[in-house]
Structures are given as structure tokens and as C-alpha cells.
N, C-alpha and C positions, 0 to 999 in steps of 0.2 A: 671586416673593419667594424669595430665597436663604436657606436654613437650613443651619447647620452642625451636625454631629452632637454635638460636645462641648457646645454651648450648650444642647442639650436634656437633658443629663444633670442629674439633680436635685441633684448636689453642686457644679455648676460656678457660678462667679461670672461669669467671662468667659474666653474661651480663652487670654488672655494673662496672667491673674492667677495668682499663685503658688498660690492656694487652689483653682485649677481642676483637680480630679482626677476623671476619669470614674468612675462607679460600677463599671464593668467595663472590662476591657481590650479591645483590638481582636483578633479572631481572624484569623490568616492560615492558609489551608489550602494546603499544598504547600510544599516546601522546595527547589524548583528555582530557576532564575535569577530569575524574576519574583517568586516568593514571598519569597525572601531580599532582593530589592531593596525590596519593600514593607516588610519588617521594618526594613531599613536606614533608610528614610525615616521610619518611626515612631520609630525610635531617635533620629534626628537632631532630631525634633520633640518628644522627651521624652513621647511618648504610650505608655502601657502596652500591651503586646501579648503574644501567645503564638502559636506556630506548631504546627500539627498536620500530621504527615507519616505516611503509611500504611506506609512502608518505612524505608530509610536516607536520609541526607541526599542530595538530588539523585539518587535511585535511578534515575529515568528517564534522566538524562544518563549514568549509569554503564552502562546497557544499550546505549548506542551510543558508548561511549568510544573505539572503534577508528576512528570516522568523523571525518574532518576537516570543520570548519565551512566555510561559504563566506566568512564575514565575518571580518576581522582583529580583533584584540583591541580596537581603538578603538571598535567597535560593540557589544562584548560585555560591557562593564563599566559598571554603573550608577554615576552620579555620587555619590550618597549613600553607596553601598557602598564606592566608591573612597576617599572621604574618611575613612570609619571605619577602613578597612584601613591607610591611610597614617599614621594616628595611632599605629599599632602598629609602624611601621617597614617595613610591606609595600611592595614595589616593583612598580609596574605593569610587566607584560611589555611587550616591544617592541610598540607599538601597530599596527605594520604586519604583524606575524607572524600567520598564520592558525592558531589552535589546533585540536587534536583535542578530542573530547568529554572524553577523559581529562585533558588539560591544563586545560580549562575547569573541571572539577570539582576537581581536586587543587590547582591553582595559584590559584584564585579562590573557588569556592563553598565548599570545605571550610574554608579560612582565615576566610572571612566567617562561616560558621556557628559557628565557635569563639567569635566575639565575642558570640554570643547563645545559647550552648548551654544556659544555664539556663532559656531560654524556649522551647526546642524539645522537643516530645513526639514521639519517633519510634515506629514500629510501632503507630500508632493510626490506623485508617482511619475517616474520617467516614462515617457511614451515614445520618444524618438531621440536618437543621437546621430549627428551628421557632422560635416566640416563646413565652416562658414562659407557661404556663397559657392559651395562645391558639392555636387552630388557624387554618388558612388563612381560614376563613369569618368569623372574629370581627374586627370593626373597632374596637370600643370600647377606647380607651386603648392601642391597638396600638403606637404609636410610643414609648410610655413603657416598654414591656416589653423586657427584654433578650433577645437571641438565646439559644437553648438548643441546644447542639450535642452530639450523641451519637456516640461512637466505639466501635469494637471493636478488641481487641488481645489480646496474651498474658494480660493481667490482667483480661480480661472487658470488660463494657460500662462506659464512663465518660461523664460529662456535664460540659460546660463552659458557662459563661455569658459572653456577650460583648456589648459595646456596638455593634460593627459587625463584619461578616464580609467578608473579601476572599478570594474563591475563585480560587486560582492553580494549580489541579490539572492544567491542560492537557488534552490529548486523547490523549497517548501512552499506549499500552496498551489503547486502545479502538478497534481498527482497523475500517476498512470491509472488507466481504467481497470476494472475487474476483468473485462473480456481478455482472453488469453492472446488474441492476435493484436492487441495493443491499440485498437481504435475505439473512439467513443461512438456508441450507437444510440439511437433515440430511446431504446428500451432502458438502457442504463441511466440516461439523463432523466428519464421519466420517473425513476424511483429516488430522486435526490433527497426527498424528505425522509426517506427511510435508510439513508446511506451516509456513512461517515468515512472520510478519507484521511483521518488523522488517528493518533492514539487517543481515544476519547477519555474524558475524565468520568469514568463510570460511576465512581462514588458520588459525585455531585449530580449525576443524572440517573439515579437509581430507578426512578419510575419508568424511564425509557426502556430499561433493560431487564428489570426484575420480572421473572416468570414469563419471559419472551423466548422465542426461538430465534437464535442469532447465528449467523455465519460470519466467521472471520477468514478473510481471504488474504493469503500472503505467506511467504516462507521465511521471512527474516525476523530479526529481533523485535521490530515494531509489532508484528503480528503476535509474537509471544507475549510482549508486554500487554497488549489488548486482551489476550486470552487469560492471563493471570489476574487482571482486574475483574474480568467477568466471572472468574471462578470464585472470587471473594463475594460477589453478589449471590452466586449459586449456593454458597454455604448457608446463607440466611434465607434464600428463596429457592428451594431445591427443584421447583418446577422449571426453572431456567434451563433451557436446552442450548448447548454450545456445540457448533460444528466447525472444525478447522479444515479449510479447503486450501490445498496447495498443489503445486505442479511437480514437486520433487518425486522422483521414482520411489524413494523410501523416506519416510518421515524422519528417520535417524539423520538424514543428510541436512536437515534443517535445524538440528539441535546444537551445532557448533562444537567448540573444542573442549567443553567441560572443564575438568581440572587442568588441562594443558593450556588453557587460555590465560595469557599474562594479565588480562583485565578480568579479575575474579568475578566482578558483578555480571559481566557478559557471559562468562562460562556458567555461572550459577543459574541463569535463566534457562539454559538448555537442560541442566540437571533437573530443575524443578519440572520442566515440561515432560521429560522422560518418565518421571515418577507418575505424573498425572495420566499420561497415555497408558502406561503399564497398568494403572488402576482403572482404566476405562471410564474416567470421569467425564471425558468429552468424546465426541465422535470425530474421527479423522477420515477425510476423503482425499486420497492421494494415490497415484497421480490423477488430477482432475483438471482438465483444460476447458475453461468456460467458453462455450461457443455462443450462447445466447442467454438472455435473462427474460423470464416471463413474470408478469405481474397480473395475477388473476384474483379478483375479488379480495383485494387488500393482502394477498399472500404472494410471496416471491419464491420463484423456483429458479434454480440454476441448471443449465443443461450442457452436457458435453456431447461427444460423438456417440456415446454408448448409453447414457442414462440421464435421468433427471433427478435432482435432489431437492429437498424442501418438504413442506413449505417453511419459509422464514418470515419473521416479522421485521427484523433489522439486519442490515449488512454492514460490516466494518471492512473496508478495503485498505490493506496495508501492503500494496504492491510496489511501493517506491514512488519516486517523483522524477520529473524530467525538466530540463532547462527551458526557459522562455527566451527565445531570441527575437521576438517580434519587434523590439525597439532597436535592433541592430541593423535593420535592413539597408540603411544608407552607409554602412561601414564596410570596410574590406577586412573580413575576418574569416577564419577557417576552423571548422570543427570536423571531427571524424564522422564518417557516414554511418558507422555502426553504433558506437557508444555515445555520440554527440558530445564527446569530450573535446577540449582544446586539442587540435590535431596532433601536435608534437608529443603530447603526453598520453595519447590514447593507448599505445602499446605498453606504457609503463603502469597503467592503472586498470587494465582490462581484467574484469572480475573472473574471466575464464582462466587467467594465468596467475592472478595475485589475490591474496587476502588483504585485509586492512593493514596488517603489519609487515607486508613484504613489498609495499610500494616504494621504489627508490626515490631519494631526494631529488627535487626539481625546483627550478626557480624562474627568474625572468627570462633567461635564454630560451627555455622550453615553452614559456607562456606567451611570448611576444607574438603579435599578429602582423599581418601585412600592413595594417593601419598603425603606423608608428605612434606609440603612446597610448594605445588601447589594450587593456588587459581584462581577461575573464579569470576570476580567482575563486578560491573556496570550493564548496560543493558543486557550484555551477561549472567550474572548470573540468569536473569529472563527468559531466553530462548525466547519463543514466546509470553510470557505474555506482554501486552502493559502498565503495571501499574507502570513502573519505573520512578522515579524522581531523579534528580542529587543529592539532599540532602541525599537520601538513599545510593547512591554509596560512598559519602564522609564518611559517618559513617561506611560503610563496610571496607574501606581501613584504616581508623583510628584504628579500632579494630584489623585488621590483622597486621598492623605494630607494634602496642603495643604488640601483642603476639610474633612477631618475636624478638622484643627487650627484651622479658622476663617479661613484665609487665602484668601478667595474670589478675590481678584485673581490670586494665583499659581495657583489651581486652574483658572481660566479661560484663563490665558496659556499655552496649549499650543503647543509648537514641536517640529518634528521634521524632521530631514534624513536621507533614506534614499537608499541607492545605487540607481540605475536598473538594471533588468534587461536592457535592450536588446532586449526582446521586445515584442510587440503589447500594446495596452491594451484591445482589444476582440476578440471572437471567440467562436464557439460553445463551444469547449472551454476557454476561459480562457487565461491566459498564464503563470501561475506554477505550474502543476500539474506 
């Protein structure tokens, strides 16, 4: 039996009636691309909502604004958001141009946020979500209770009530450690001042990296981006030493689909790296499974079961990110034990079976939780899997908002066309990492 959220609200007649106003608005957590897209769909459906953002608008995007995306504008703009913006005279950038993070934020996300600025609460971090007067154990009348959301910020602790909650907080800022067994050890925490877990803006921090010994850890496109930036520094400062540390059995497995990749910018990264490796411009250590980190007299060494490499002055860790579920503890939700993805989509997005371009379309039905009205969307819905693309998140929130609005047919009619990676679809180490 399909139930829509608005029809369960005590003040609703039916979702399409003028008198149908939910008792409480929908809460969207996060003001990145997926959060703002969810808000745009709510706006188009005349559903009351508000957005909670722990920092500034799209602050995560701002942290990598120097990085060029793989996908052109046509894959980066949500349909409902585009419609709202065009009503104000906004002109879509050339759909074939590939934007940087800065362009994405300034030319799309910030103008979009202006249309809903009276509904956005910035500098408020969500620390807990529960149901009013009802903890996780209580079932009686649970679905009739509103969500109760607690935030902290400059003005202290606040609380908000919501009819439904869409968590679009992503995974950025919650990185995986360098240690291969996935746990944070004191030794790694102890070198925090010498470690970056993002794609650093090397050009703006030249003094930090020029003529230093640097290890880049990770086998994905983020690591390749970091390496290419460092190589630009090495051209001017040839004493700069760069070592690429990865777990792949062959470095070729990390280079992607090349000319077979439908996202040309993504394929080009692998092609550039192959030339650099062939020319022995950087040192490659693979397979290398970091077991421990040693910090001796301001020099860092990495150790696996067989050998120790180093010394290094700086470490860049691009080993992916993981979701933060700490503020979900009083909610009834389920994630996969392996990928930490939303349980029902785990098999659909498993990087051992799928690349970014082979993930099947999925929407509200697959993303719903035991807690009616609570959704985890965007990259966070993928857990630790690195196969997420923005277009996937846009279709997720379109389907969810259609369901909230009572349009079950539209919610179930999920369609998605993704560019192929040109890499394998199966394998021990996955394909999109």
C-alpha cells in the first residue's frame, strides 16, 4: 500500500486541494547541489520547507572551488532549479562547458539560493533528529508525531519541527584515514598539521609544497587531481619529490577509461597520468597497504607489512569519504553493513559491480526508511561507495518530492541517463575509485 506523507497530515484534505497545508514544513539538511535541488522541487510543488546549513551556502563546494568537474553543465543543473532560475532571467551556461567548483557555486548554486534565502538557516549544524516526545523505542502514534531537529550555532541550541526530513549533507569533510584497515590511529591524528584530506589548492599554497617530499595516497580521480597540481609546482621547483601511494595491484587499474570515458575530462586525467608515469616523473608505490605511520624528527614514514617508505614532509590523503550518521541515532533507519549506503540501494551502487555510469535509476521507493518521511539522499545515500554523480541525486530528490506531494506515479517513474566511465564493471578494487 502506497502512502503519501501529506495525506497523513492532520490538516490535509487531499494533496491537490487548496486547503491541504501540512502542519509542518519539510526540512532539508544541507545547501549543496542536492539539498538546493530538493528545495527547488519543493518550491515547484508549493510544499512549505526550510533548509538547515552548518556553514555558508554550498560551503563544501567552496572548499574545492579550484577543481574542475568531470561533467559539463548539462549534467550539473537540476531541472526544477533551472526552471525557477529562468523565471528570473537567469541564462543557463553553455551546457557543453565543464565548470570548476567556483563556477558551479557562483553561477548556479548562489543564484538559486537567493530565490529561497528567507528559508535558509546558515551556520546551524544539525546535531540530532528525533520524533517529538518519542524516542527510538516508542512505536505508538509514531507516524503522527513531527520530526524534532536540534541545531547548534552562534546563537546556541535551536529546535525545529518538520513533517519530513531530507538529509543531503553528503560525505565531504568526513574523510577515510590513510591507514589501509580503515581506522583512525593516534599516529595519523598526530600528523594533522602535515596532512590534507582534500584536493588542496596547491597553487595558492606553493610554499607549503615547493621543494618538499610529498606522498599522495589514494587511487581515484581526486588523487590524480592532487598529483597533477603538484606536478605543476615541480616544473618550477624541480627539487619537489612526489610519491603516489595506492593499493591497486597495478597502477593501470587507477587510470580509468581514457578515450572510452564518455566524460572526456575524466578520461583525460588518466591519459595524462599514464604519460607522467611512463616518463618516471613521479615515484609510484603499489600495491602498498599502509599499516602504520611513523613521525620521526619532523619526517613522516609510511610502513606496510614488507617495507617502509619515506621520509615525507607532507601527506595528501585522497582515500574517499564516509557518511556521518551521528545525528540519526534516535531515528529508525537502515544502512548496508558493507557500503554504509541506504540499504535498498546498496546492491545497485556497489563499486565492486558498478561504475559511475552503470548505476540503475532509483528513487523514493528505494530510499525510504523505516522512519516514514526520513530520507538520506545524494552522495550520503551511497555511503562509502565512490560511484555517485550529481545527476543521480537530482533524480532521487525529484522522486521523493513527488511522493511527498502525493504524485505516486511520478515518484515511481524514475529515469536516469548517465555517462559511461569506459572502465570495468566488476573487479576486486571496484572501478570508479
